[in-house]
Steps between C-alpha positions, in 0.01 A plus 500: 500500500610852428283791613536876528299820515550825313325830553437769241645817656240742363179303551643319806329178384667177607529197273598149610658245266555135594654233276504127566748296296414183690296200386240551777281792603638695797338724756722775640470799731656816355565824689360814336482867591119497505335396826132401493476544123326299228716388207328414170663239277579654161706216347494123536138471608235709666398564854578720794709438810551727800794585721460493875606774742857365467494586124572137400322347203445124464481384138491164327698477178433208264790285378719662235297823517517866585234714666472877531285692748418871524412677825149647507616824662818708501750485781470765772677833452858529629553583866629844596855470630739354242846421638811309401798380704816409305754242617851524353746209484724446803830690520778321313264381228648354182367289217124477451309669781130545572329834566153479655219743577215457744188687388238612748164663445420593145326234301435193710383329181859471381489765228814673627814526287848556647786637289854443632812703416863480614814712504851361550744755642456832321380334180172552319175370642376190315156346505531142624147393421134504596297266720123499452405258778615397844760407594641818345864431418770521234861386475819687418839363404788678674812435293827387657664822376286707742745579782423407859337788683347654185166661591189331359180705494151378422160654441155342473192681372158338541205605284147383577204461264390859566843633393604594854866453587726446798875444508783393725879489479757271657875460482773247556861443397667251271 
């Protein structure tokens, strides 16, 4: 089984897709962002299923089939206080390191996007990448030719579905 949800940012409508490549039908419980919401099947059959207060949806997918469901109502509007906390690699970092951001507030439905950038020493800032779902993280490769003690600076900017932003910076050394 492979299942996921996606949400259209403008209409805030959630879709669920589940694929079963097995020889038998399977029933699975899939977390969504839509508590207590009806989902109408739009591919692979017809019918309606409903999430509980925990926002989980139980669906049965026939053997060698795919089903698609659409939420009957949009997700709630984003919360007020959008925040991001950036975590830089530990001092002495070399090789491939991970940079993470914890996002609070904003869009609890997971429609936040975090853009990461880095600066090595006094060099130019470079975009490392974007994460559009939790856990929000990217990697950076710190070359062996970066001298020990070289400052490493990082910035993360989070944007929610309403276009609101928050940012944080962090630093470390190679």
